[in-house]
C-alpha positions as CSV (number, residue, x, y, z in Angstrom):
1,X,-59.0,16.1,-47.8
2,X,-59.9,19.6,-46.7
3,X,-60.3,22.8,-48.6
4,X,-57.9,25.6,-47.7
5,X,-58.1,29.3,-48.7
6,X,-54.7,30.8,-49.2
7,X,-53.1,34.1,-50.0
8,X,-49.6,34.2,-51.4
9,X,-47.1,36.4,-53.3
10,X,-45.2,35.8,-56.5
11,X,-41.6,36.8,-57.2
12,X,-42.7,40.3,-58.0
13,X,-44.6,40.7,-54.7
14,X,-48.0,40.5,-56.3
15,X,-50.9,39.0,-54.3
16,X,-52.2,35.6,-55.4
17,X,-55.2,34.2,-53.7
18,X,-57.3,31.1,-54.2
19,X,-58.2,27.7,-52.6
20,X,-56.8,24.2,-52.7
21,X,-57.7,20.7,-51.6
22,X,-55.0,19.2,-49.4
23,X,-54.5,16.8,-46.5
24,X,-52.9,19.5,-44.3
25,X,-51.7,23.1,-44.3
26,X,-48.1,21.9,-44.8
27,X,-49.2,20.2,-48.0
28,X,-50.7,23.5,-49.2
29,X,-47.5,25.4,-48.4
30,X,-45.3,22.8,-50.2
31,X,-47.5,23.0,-53.3
32,X,-47.4,26.8,-53.3
33,X,-43.6,26.8,-53.0
34,X,-43.4,24.4,-55.9
35,X,-45.3,27.1,-57.9
36,X,-42.7,29.6,-56.7
37,X,-45.2,31.3,-54.5
38,X,-44.6,32.5,-51.0
39,X,-47.5,31.6,-48.7
40,X,-48.7,34.5,-46.6
41,X,-52.0,33.5,-45.0
42,X,-53.7,30.1,-44.9
43,X,-56.9,28.8,-43.2
44,X,-59.5,26.1,-43.6
45,X,-62.4,27.2,-45.8
46,X,-65.4,28.4,-43.8
47,X,-63.5,28.9,-40.6
48,X,-62.6,32.3,-39.1
49,X,-59.0,33.3,-38.6
50,X,-57.7,31.8,-35.4
51,X,-56.0,33.8,-32.7
52,X,-53.4,32.4,-30.4
53,X,-53.6,33.0,-26.7
54,X,-51.4,35.8,-25.3
55,X,-47.9,35.2,-24.2
56,X,-47.8,33.2,-20.9
57,X,-46.2,36.0,-18.8
58,X,-48.8,38.6,-19.7
59,X,-51.8,36.1,-19.8
60,X,-51.1,34.8,-16.3
61,X,-50.1,37.9,-14.5
62,X,-47.5,35.8,-12.7
63,X,-44.4,33.7,-12.8
64,X,-44.4,30.4,-14.7
65,X,-44.2,27.4,-12.4
66,X,-42.4,25.4,-15.1
67,X,-38.9,26.7,-16.1
68,X,-37.4,26.5,-19.5
69,X,-35.1,23.6,-18.5
70,X,-38.0,21.4,-17.4
71,X,-40.0,22.3,-20.5
72,X,-37.0,21.6,-22.8
73,X,-36.4,18.2,-21.2
74,X,-40.1,17.4,-21.6
75,X,-40.1,18.4,-25.2
76,X,-37.0,16.4,-26.1
77,X,-38.3,13.3,-24.3
78,X,-41.7,13.6,-26.0
79,X,-40.0,13.9,-29.4
80,X,-37.9,10.8,-28.8
81,X,-40.9,8.7,-27.6
82,X,-43.2,9.9,-30.4
83,X,-40.5,8.9,-32.9
84,X,-40.4,5.4,-31.2
85,X,-44.2,5.1,-31.8
86,X,-45.4,5.7,-28.3
87,X,-48.9,7.3,-28.1
88,X,-49.1,10.9,-26.7
89,X,-51.3,9.8,-23.8
90,X,-48.8,7.1,-22.7
91,X,-46.0,9.7,-23.0
92,X,-47.7,12.2,-20.8
93,X,-48.5,9.5,-18.3
94,X,-44.9,8.3,-18.1
95,X,-43.4,11.8,-18.0
96,X,-45.9,13.0,-15.3
97,X,-44.6,10.3,-13.0
98,X,-40.9,11.2,-13.7
99,X,-40.8,15.0,-13.3
100,X,-40.0,16.2,-9.7
101,X,-42.1,19.3,-10.3
102,X,-45.4,18.5,-8.7
103,X,-47.2,21.3,-10.6
104,X,-45.8,20.1,-13.9
105,X,-46.7,16.5,-13.1
106,X,-50.3,17.5,-12.3
107,X,-50.5,19.6,-15.4
108,X,-49.4,16.7,-17.7
109,X,-52.0,14.5,-16.1
110,X,-54.6,17.1,-16.9
111,X,-53.5,17.4,-20.5
112,X,-53.6,13.6,-20.9
113,X,-57.1,13.6,-19.5
114,X,-58.2,16.3,-22.0
115,X,-56.8,14.3,-24.9
116,X,-58.6,11.2,-23.8
117,X,-61.8,13.2,-23.7
118,X,-61.4,14.0,-27.4
119,X,-59.3,17.2,-27.5
120,X,-56.2,17.5,-29.7
121,X,-52.7,17.8,-28.1
122,X,-52.3,21.5,-29.2
123,X,-55.8,22.5,-27.9
124,X,-55.1,20.9,-24.6
125,X,-51.7,22.7,-24.3
126,X,-53.5,26.0,-25.2
127,X,-55.4,25.8,-22.0
128,X,-52.2,26.3,-20.0
129,X,-50.7,29.6,-21.4
130,X,-48.6,30.0,-18.3
131,X,-46.4,27.1,-19.4
132,X,-46.9,26.8,-23.2
133,X,-46.2,29.9,-25.3
134,X,-48.1,30.8,-28.5
135,X,-45.0,29.6,-30.5
136,X,-45.1,26.2,-28.8
137,X,-48.8,25.7,-29.4
138,X,-48.7,26.9,-33.0
139,X,-45.9,24.5,-33.8
140,X,-47.6,21.5,-32.1
141,X,-50.8,22.3,-34.0
142,X,-48.8,22.4,-37.3
143,X,-47.1,19.1,-36.4
144,X,-50.5,17.5,-35.8
145,X,-51.9,18.6,-39.1
146,X,-48.9,17.6,-41.1
147,X,-48.3,14.3,-39.3
148,X,-44.8,15.3,-38.4
149,X,-45.3,15.9,-34.6
150,X,-42.1,14.1,-33.6
151,X,-40.0,16.2,-35.9
152,X,-41.7,19.4,-34.8
153,X,-41.2,18.5,-31.1
154,X,-37.5,17.9,-31.8
155,X,-37.3,21.3,-33.5
156,X,-39.0,22.9,-30.6
157,X,-36.6,21.2,-28.2
158,X,-33.7,22.6,-30.1
159,X,-35.2,26.1,-30.0
160,X,-35.7,25.9,-26.2
161,X,-32.2,24.6,-25.8
162,X,-30.8,27.6,-27.8
163,X,-32.7,29.9,-25.5
164,X,-31.4,28.2,-22.4
165,X,-27.8,28.4,-23.7
166,X,-28.2,32.1,-24.4
167,X,-29.7,32.9,-21.0
168,X,-26.9,30.9,-19.3
169,X,-24.2,32.9,-21.1
170,X,-25.8,36.1,-20.1
171,X,-26.1,35.0,-16.4
172,X,-22.5,33.8,-16.4
173,X,-21.2,37.0,-17.9
174,X,-23.0,39.3,-15.4
175,X,-22.8,37.2,-12.3
176,X,-19.2,38.2,-11.3
177,X,-19.5,41.9,-12.1
178,X,-22.8,41.9,-10.1
179,X,-21.2,40.3,-7.1
180,X,-18.3,42.8,-7.3
181,X,-20.7,45.7,-7.6
182,X,-22.7,44.6,-4.6
183,X,-19.4,44.3,-2.6
184,X,-18.4,47.7,-3.9
185,X,-21.7,49.2,-2.7
186,X,-21.4,47.4,0.7
187,X,-17.9,48.8,1.2
188,X,-19.0,52.3,0.3
189,X,-22.0,52.1,2.7
190,X,-19.8,50.8,5.5
191,X,-17.1,53.5,5.0
192,X,-19.4,56.5,4.5
193,X,-22.2,55.6,6.9
194,X,-20.3,53.9,9.8
195,X,-16.5,54.3,9.6
196,X,-16.1,58.0,8.7
197,X,-18.7,59.2,11.3
198,X,-16.7,57.4,14.0
199,X,-13.5,59.1,12.9
200,X,-15.3,62.5,12.7
201,X,-16.1,62.1,16.4
202,X,-12.5,61.3,17.2
203,X,-11.2,64.3,15.2
204,X,-13.7,66.6,16.9
205,X,-12.3,65.6,20.3
206,X,-8.9,66.7,19.3
207,X,-10.3,70.1,18.3
208,X,-7.6,70.4,15.7
209,X,-7.9,72.1,12.3
210,X,-8.6,69.4,9.7
211,X,-7.2,69.4,6.1
212,X,-9.6,70.7,3.4
213,X,-9.5,67.3,1.7
214,X,-10.6,65.5,4.9
215,X,-13.3,68.1,5.5
216,X,-14.8,67.5,2.1
217,X,-14.9,63.7,2.6
218,X,-16.4,64.0,6.1
219,X,-19.0,66.4,4.8
220,X,-20.0,64.0,2.1
221,X,-20.3,61.3,4.8
222,X,-22.4,63.6,7.0
223,X,-24.7,64.4,4.1
224,X,-25.2,60.7,3.2
225,X,-26.0,59.8,6.8
226,X,-28.6,62.6,7.2
227,X,-30.1,62.0,3.7
228,X,-30.2,58.1,4.0
229,X,-33.9,57.9,4.9
230,X,-34.8,60.2,2.0
231,X,-32.6,58.2,-0.4
232,X,-34.2,54.9,0.6
233,X,-37.7,56.5,0.3
234,X,-36.8,57.8,-3.2
235,X,-35.6,54.3,-4.3
236,X,-38.8,52.6,-3.0
237,X,-41.0,55.2,-4.7
238,X,-39.0,54.8,-8.0
239,X,-39.6,51.0,-7.9
240,X,-43.3,51.5,-7.2
241,X,-43.6,54.0,-10.0
242,X,-41.9,51.7,-12.5
243,X,-44.1,48.8,-11.3
244,X,-47.2,50.9,-12.0
245,X,-45.8,52.0,-15.4
246,X,-45.1,48.5,-16.6
247,X,-48.7,47.6,-16.1
248,X,-49.9,50.0,-18.8
249,X,-49.1,49.5,-22.5
250,X,-47.7,53.0,-22.9
251,X,-45.6,52.8,-19.8
252,X,-44.2,49.4,-20.6
253,X,-43.3,50.7,-24.1
254,X,-41.5,53.7,-22.6
255,X,-39.5,51.5,-20.2
256,X,-38.6,49.0,-23.0
257,X,-37.6,51.9,-25.3
258,X,-35.4,53.3,-22.5
259,X,-33.8,49.9,-22.1
260,X,-32.8,49.9,-25.8
261,X,-31.4,53.4,-25.4
262,X,-29.0,52.5,-22.7
263,X,-25.3,52.9,-23.7
264,X,-23.6,49.5,-24.3
265,X,-26.4,47.5,-22.6
266,X,-29.2,48.7,-25.0
267,X,-27.5,47.2,-28.1
268,X,-26.9,44.0,-26.2
269,X,-30.6,43.7,-25.2
270,X,-31.6,44.4,-28.9
271,X,-29.2,41.6,-30.1
272,X,-30.6,39.1,-27.6
273,X,-34.2,40.0,-28.7
274,X,-33.3,39.8,-32.4
275,X,-31.6,36.4,-32.0
276,X,-34.6,35.0,-30.2
277,X,-37.0,36.6,-32.8
278,X,-35.1,35.2,-35.8
279,X,-34.8,31.7,-34.3
280,X,-38.4,31.6,-33.3
281,X,-39.5,32.8,-36.8
282,X,-37.3,30.2,-38.5
283,X,-38.8,27.4,-36.3
284,X,-42.4,28.4,-37.0
285,X,-41.8,28.6,-40.8
286,X,-40.0,25.2,-40.7
287,X,-43.0,23.8,-38.8
288,X,-45.4,24.9,-41.6
289,X,-46.9,28.0,-40.0
290,X,-47.7,30.8,-42.5
291,X,-45.7,34.0,-42.5
292,X,-48.6,36.1,-41.2
293,X,-49.4,33.8,-38.3
294,X,-45.6,33.4,-37.6
295,X,-45.2,37.2,-37.4
296,X,-48.2,37.5,-35.1
297,X,-46.8,34.8,-32.8
298,X,-43.2,36.1,-32.6
299,X,-44.4,39.6,-31.9
300,X,-46.0,38.3,-28.7
301,X,-42.9,36.4,-27.7
302,X,-40.3,39.1,-28.4
303,X,-39.9,40.1,-24.8
304,X,-39.8,43.8,-25.6
305,X,-43.0,45.9,-26.4
306,X,-41.1,48.1,-28.9
307,X,-40.1,45.1,-31.0
308,X,-43.6,43.6,-30.5
309,X,-45.4,46.7,-31.8
310,X,-42.9,46.9,-34.7
311,X,-43.5,43.3,-35.7
312,X,-47.2,43.8,-35.6
313,X,-46.8,46.8,-38.0
314,X,-44.6,44.6,-40.3
315,X,-47.4,41.9,-40.2
316,X,-50.0,44.5,-41.2
317,X,-47.8,45.5,-44.2
318,X,-47.4,41.9,-45.3
319,X,-51.2,41.5,-45.1
320,X,-51.5,44.4,-47.5
321,X,-49.2,42.6,-50.0
322,X,-45.7,43.9,-49.1
323,X,-42.6,41.8,-48.5
324,X,-41.3,41.1,-45.0
325,X,-37.9,42.5,-45.8
326,X,-39.4,45.7,-47.4
327,X,-41.5,46.2,-44.3
328,X,-38.6,45.7,-41.9
329,X,-36.5,48.2,-43.9
330,X,-38.9,50.9,-42.8
331,X,-37.9,50.6,-39.1
332,X,-34.5,51.5,-37.8
333,X,-34.7,48.9,-35.0
334,X,-33.8,46.2,-37.5
335,X,-30.1,46.2,-38.5
336,X,-29.2,46.3,-42.1
337,X,-27.8,42.7,-42.0
338,X,-31.1,41.4,-40.6
339,X,-33.2,43.1,-43.3
340,X,-30.8,42.0,-46.1
341,X,-30.8,38.3,-45.0
342,X,-34.6,38.3,-44.8
343,X,-34.9,39.8,-48.2
344,X,-32.5,37.3,-49.7
345,X,-34.5,34.5,-48.0
346,X,-37.7,35.8,-49.7
347,X,-36.0,36.1,-53.1
348,X,-34.5,32.6,-53.0
349,X,-37.3,30.8,-51.2
350,X,-34.9,29.9,-48.3
351,X,-36.4,32.1,-45.6
352,X,-35.9,29.5,-42.8
353,X,-32.2,29.0,-43.7
354,X,-31.5,32.7,-43.8
355,X,-33.3,33.3,-40.5
356,X,-31.3,30.5,-38.8
357,X,-28.1,32.1,-40.0
358,X,-29.3,35.5,-38.7
359,X,-30.1,33.9,-35.3
360,X,-26.7,32.3,-35.1
361,X,-25.0,35.5,-36.1
362,X,-26.7,37.5,-33.3
363,X,-26.1,34.7,-30.8
364,X,-22.4,34.9,-31.6
365,X,-22.6,38.7,-31.4
366,X,-24.1,38.5,-27.9
367,X,-21.5,36.0,-26.8
368,X,-18.6,38.3,-28.1
369,X,-20.2,41.4,-26.5
370,X,-20.6,39.6,-23.1
371,X,-17.0,38.5,-23.1
372,X,-15.8,42.0,-23.9
373,X,-18.1,43.6,-21.2
374,X,-16.9,41.0,-18.6
375,X,-13.3,41.7,-19.4
376,X,-13.8,45.4,-19.1
377,X,-16.2,45.7,-16.1
378,X,-14.3,43.5,-13.7
379,X,-11.0,45.5,-13.7
380,X,-13.0,48.8,-13.8
381,X,-15.0,47.9,-10.7
382,X,-11.9,46.6,-8.8
383,X,-9.9,49.8,-9.7
384,X,-12.9,52.0,-8.7
385,X,-13.1,50.2,-5.3
386,X,-9.3,50.6,-4.8
387,X,-9.6,54.4,-5.7
388,X,-12.4,54.9,-3.2
389,X,-10.6,53.0,-0.4
390,X,-7.5,55.0,-1.2
391,X,-9.3,58.3,-1.0
392,X,-10.9,57.4,2.4
393,X,-7.6,56.2,3.8
394,X,-5.9,59.4,2.7
395,X,-8.7,61.5,4.2
396,X,-8.3,59.7,7.6
397,X,-4.5,59.7,7.7
398,X,-3.9,63.3,6.7
399,X,-5.2,64.7,10.1
400,X,-3.2,62.0,11.9
401,X,0.0,63.1,10.2
402,X,-0.8,66.8,11.0
403,X,-1.4,65.9,14.7
404,X,1.9,64.0,14.8
405,X,3.7,66.9,13.3
406,X,2.1,69.3,15.8
407,X,3.1,67.1,18.8
408,X,6.8,67.2,17.6
């Protein structure tokens, strides 16, 4: 047995601290809950508070070479083989020979070698933050301590599969409007930069007076042709400016705040982030991670710096003895439903269940919003394209009709 120092809260939100002998941190959490206490912070006596590595995207400064699908399959297979009694080193050896991703195969062999040299599974994973997120590592560590690694890996696999499903729905919903939008821009470019200038040369040869409507359209085309280099230069400079901004904390927060302020798409981005946040928090708490550590981890996997900074402020409030729901209520970024469900979970001791319900609710909201947007955007883009083409055709044919009338 080991001695654990803990900090918890009673039903009235009062701090309760002390120490307890237990075989694992999950055992301490279970005993505290039996005493109707909510565990807030937990660590081995005599050890400093551990910090998890930064999120893989920011720590690496580059793209992950293992995608979510590959990671999900690996996690699900590992859970099944652990449940069957296969050792983790044998699992890593088998899966490294099966994956078609050479980088992932080499990485699994490296992890297996680290374990054979005496490192734990979680510590070996922590050496590869480009692939394994803080959430992943924290849950594996909790599973090792509690002896329920197979169950934790299965929970992790479900969490990854939910993320993949959500991402897939978003991609499916935006793919067709994106294709139509690109086609729309292509048609506009062809008409105003190539077709109309050709007709302008033809009309000038006739030396006939053109209708006012045709002159307006031709002048727009002439302006776009002359301004095209400046427009392209401005677009390139804008992308460079944004790329430089995103590398600074204040710039990244400004961009993320602007994303959340976009009409229609801002609320959608927020719902996606909240669904992921609630699901990840529920998974961590189910795996035996304390609320303070869980808040720290999900803040760095939120995917939006505004939500990240807000979650860190919530964590600081919880450390001072406040309730999670009470802290979230201070920030408008959290919807009333989200705050209420968290507060109910704290009052009833069913935080994980409430968070899973919240995650499902926001996933359903995202699904419904995407379906509505897809049903609206498609006809709007098609109608807009038809209107532009109609305007151009009218502008071209009006002078032709006038010339035909003059010849009669």
